[in-house]
C-alpha positions as CSV (number, residue, x, y, z in Angstrom):
1,M,20.7,9.0,-8.8
2,S,19.8,7.6,-5.3
3,K,16.1,6.4,-4.3
4,Q,15.2,9.4,-2.5
5,P,15.6,12.0,-5.1
6,Q,14.1,9.6,-7.6
7,L,11.1,9.3,-5.2
8,D,10.7,13.1,-5.0
9,Q,10.6,13.7,-8.5
10,L,8.1,11.2,-9.2
11,N,5.9,12.8,-6.2
12,T,6.1,16.1,-8.1
13,Q,5.4,14.2,-11.3
14,M,2.3,12.3,-9.6
15,S,0.9,15.8,-7.9
16,K,0.0,17.6,-11.4
17,C,-1.6,14.3,-12.7
18,S,-4.8,14.6,-14.5
19,N,-4.6,11.5,-15.9
20,C,-8.4,10.4,-14.6
21,A,-11.6,12.0,-13.2
22,L,-10.6,11.8,-9.7
23,R,-8.7,14.7,-10.1
24,K,-11.3,16.9,-10.6
25,S,-13.6,16.0,-7.2
26,C,-10.1,15.7,-4.7
27,T,-8.4,18.1,-3.2
28,Q,-4.9,17.0,-3.7
29,V,-2.7,13.9,-5.2
30,V,-1.8,11.8,-2.4
31,P,1.4,9.8,-3.6
32,G,2.3,7.8,-0.8
33,E,5.0,8.8,2.2
34,G,8.2,6.9,3.9
35,S,11.7,5.7,3.3
36,A,12.5,5.2,-0.4
37,N,14.9,2.1,1.1
38,A,12.2,0.8,2.9
39,E,12.2,-3.6,3.0
40,V,8.1,-3.1,3.6
41,M,6.1,-1.3,1.4
42,F,2.2,-1.1,2.2
43,I,-0.2,-0.7,-0.4
44,G,-4.0,0.2,0.3
45,E,-6.8,1.1,-2.0
46,G,-7.1,5.1,-2.2
47,P,-7.0,8.2,0.1
48,G,-10.1,8.7,2.2
49,A,-11.3,12.1,3.6
50,K,-8.6,12.6,6.1
51,E,-5.9,11.8,3.9
52,D,-7.3,14.3,1.1
53,E,-7.0,16.6,3.6
54,L,-3.8,16.3,4.5
55,G,-1.9,14.9,1.5
56,R,-0.6,11.9,3.3
57,P,-1.9,8.3,3.1
58,F,-3.3,6.4,6.1
59,V,-3.8,9.5,8.7
60,G,-7.2,8.5,9.7
61,A,-8.7,6.1,12.3
62,A,-7.5,3.2,9.8
63,G,-4.0,4.7,9.9
64,K,-3.6,5.1,13.7
65,F,-4.7,1.3,13.5
66,L,-1.3,0.9,11.3
67,D,1.1,2.8,13.0
68,E,-0.1,0.6,16.7
69,M,0.4,-2.6,14.6
70,L,3.8,-1.2,13.2
71,G,4.9,-0.6,16.5
72,T,4.1,-4.2,18.0
73,I,6.4,-5.3,15.0
74,N,9.2,-2.4,16.4
75,L,8.8,-0.5,12.9
76,K,7.9,3.1,12.4
77,R,6.1,5.0,9.5
78,E,9.0,6.6,8.3
79,G,11.2,3.0,7.9
80,V,8.2,1.8,5.5
81,Y,6.6,3.0,2.7
82,I,2.7,3.5,2.6
83,A,1.0,4.3,-0.9
84,N,-2.4,3.6,-2.3
85,V,-3.4,2.1,-5.6
86,V,-5.4,5.2,-6.4
87,K,-3.7,8.5,-5.6
88,C,-7.0,10.6,-5.8
89,R,-9.9,10.2,-3.0
90,P,-12.8,8.6,-4.9
91,P,-15.9,10.8,-4.2
92,G,-17.5,9.7,-1.1
93,N,-14.7,6.7,-0.5
94,R,-16.6,4.6,-3.1
95,D,-14.4,1.7,-4.8
96,P,-12.2,3.1,-7.2
97,L,-13.5,2.4,-10.8
98,P,-10.9,-0.3,-12.8
99,E,-10.2,2.6,-15.1
100,E,-9.0,4.9,-12.7
101,V,-7.0,2.0,-11.1
102,S,-5.8,1.5,-14.3
103,S,-5.1,5.2,-14.8
104,C,-2.7,5.2,-11.7
105,W,-1.1,2.0,-12.3
106,P,1.9,3.2,-13.8
107,W,2.7,5.6,-11.1
108,L,2.5,2.5,-8.2
109,L,4.6,0.6,-10.5
110,E,7.5,3.0,-10.5
111,Q,7.3,3.6,-6.8
112,I,8.0,-0.1,-6.6
113,K,10.7,0.2,-8.8
114,I,12.4,3.0,-6.9
115,I,12.0,1.4,-3.7
116,Q,12.2,-2.4,-4.8
117,P,11.2,-3.4,-1.3
118,K,11.5,-7.0,-0.4
119,L,7.9,-7.6,0.8
120,I,4.8,-5.7,-0.4
121,V,1.8,-5.8,2.2
122,T,-1.6,-5.4,0.2
123,L,-4.1,-3.7,2.7
124,G,-7.7,-4.9,1.6
125,R,-9.2,-6.6,-1.5
126,H,-8.8,-3.9,-4.1
127,S,-5.1,-3.8,-3.7
128,M,-5.1,-7.3,-3.6
129,E,-6.8,-7.9,-6.9
130,R,-4.1,-5.6,-8.4
131,F,-1.4,-7.6,-7.5
132,L,-3.2,-11.2,-6.8
133,P,-6.1,-11.3,-9.2
134,N,-9.1,-13.6,-9.2
135,Q,-8.3,-14.6,-5.3
136,K,-10.3,-14.3,-2.4
137,I,-8.9,-12.2,0.8
138,S,-10.5,-14.6,3.2
139,Q,-8.4,-17.7,1.7
140,V,-5.3,-15.8,1.2
141,H,-4.9,-12.9,4.1
142,G,-2.1,-14.1,5.9
143,K,0.0,-15.7,3.3
144,A,3.4,-14.9,1.6
145,M,3.3,-15.5,-2.1
146,R,5.6,-14.8,-4.8
147,R,4.5,-13.4,-8.5
148,E,6.1,-12.1,-11.3
149,I,4.7,-8.8,-12.2
150,D,4.9,-7.1,-15.9
151,G,7.5,-4.3,-15.1
152,I,8.9,-5.3,-11.7
153,G,9.7,-9.1,-11.9
154,K,9.4,-11.3,-9.3
155,Q,8.2,-10.0,-5.9
156,I,6.5,-11.1,-2.8
157,F,3.1,-10.2,-1.9
158,Y,1.2,-10.6,1.5
159,T,-2.3,-10.2,2.0
160,L,-4.3,-8.4,4.9
161,Y,-7.6,-7.3,5.8
162,H,-7.8,-3.4,5.4
163,P,-7.2,-1.9,8.7
164,A,-10.2,-0.1,7.8
165,A,-12.3,-3.5,8.4
166,A,-10.9,-4.1,11.7
167,L,-12.2,-1.0,13.2
168,Y,-15.7,-2.2,12.8
169,N,-15.2,-5.9,13.3
170,G,-13.6,-7.0,16.7
171,S,-12.6,-10.9,15.4
172,M,-11.6,-9.2,12.2
173,R,-9.2,-6.9,14.2
174,E,-7.8,-9.9,16.2
175,V,-7.1,-12.2,12.5
176,L,-5.3,-8.6,11.3
177,I,-3.1,-8.4,14.0
178,K,-2.1,-12.2,14.2
179,D,-1.1,-11.9,10.2
180,F,0.9,-8.8,10.6
181,K,3.0,-9.9,13.8
182,R,4.3,-12.5,11.1
183,I,5.9,-10.0,8.9
184,P,9.4,-10.2,10.3
185,K,9.3,-13.6,10.1
186,I,8.7,-13.1,6.4
187,I,11.3,-10.5,6.0
188,K,13.9,-12.7,7.9
189,K,13.0,-15.6,5.4
190,I,13.3,-13.7,2.4
191,K,16.9,-12.3,3.3
192,S,18.0,-15.6,4.2
193,E,16.6,-16.6,0.7
194,E,18.8,-13.9,-0.7
195,N,22.3,-15.0,0.8
């Protein structure tokens, strides 16, 4: 089976998930969207109000900014994959609890296994913490790191500040754009190492 049908099947299973309390308080599960053959996978924290309403990740103000940044490096939403650490909106947009993150972890792991991206870009500290624990985002943003993750093996991660943070902080916006523009160089380097 090719990647897309596998991903569609996984998304259908996810939409029926009620492994944690978040499902009771949200409108719908937001699995993720984009290309099953994406070289780059973006992973944020969790759905917000707009995402919960529409069932799509990163569609609010932070999502528009993400789309703008993708445009600066000649990528489109359809060509990457966008997901979140938790698939249901935490009430009032609070931070996801550790047990909620743990409940969603097998789903995210399965998405990564199917897509097999060359690069995983973590958006914000909650996403970073899942893959690169005990790091400070202020110290690791804009750096590519190779890590061995149980269930997916060796993977390259690139940490960015969350686009929402940049909406309210002009200097962070500049840092995020600068870090974002390095993504094509990192992919090129990964590909050259593969050959």
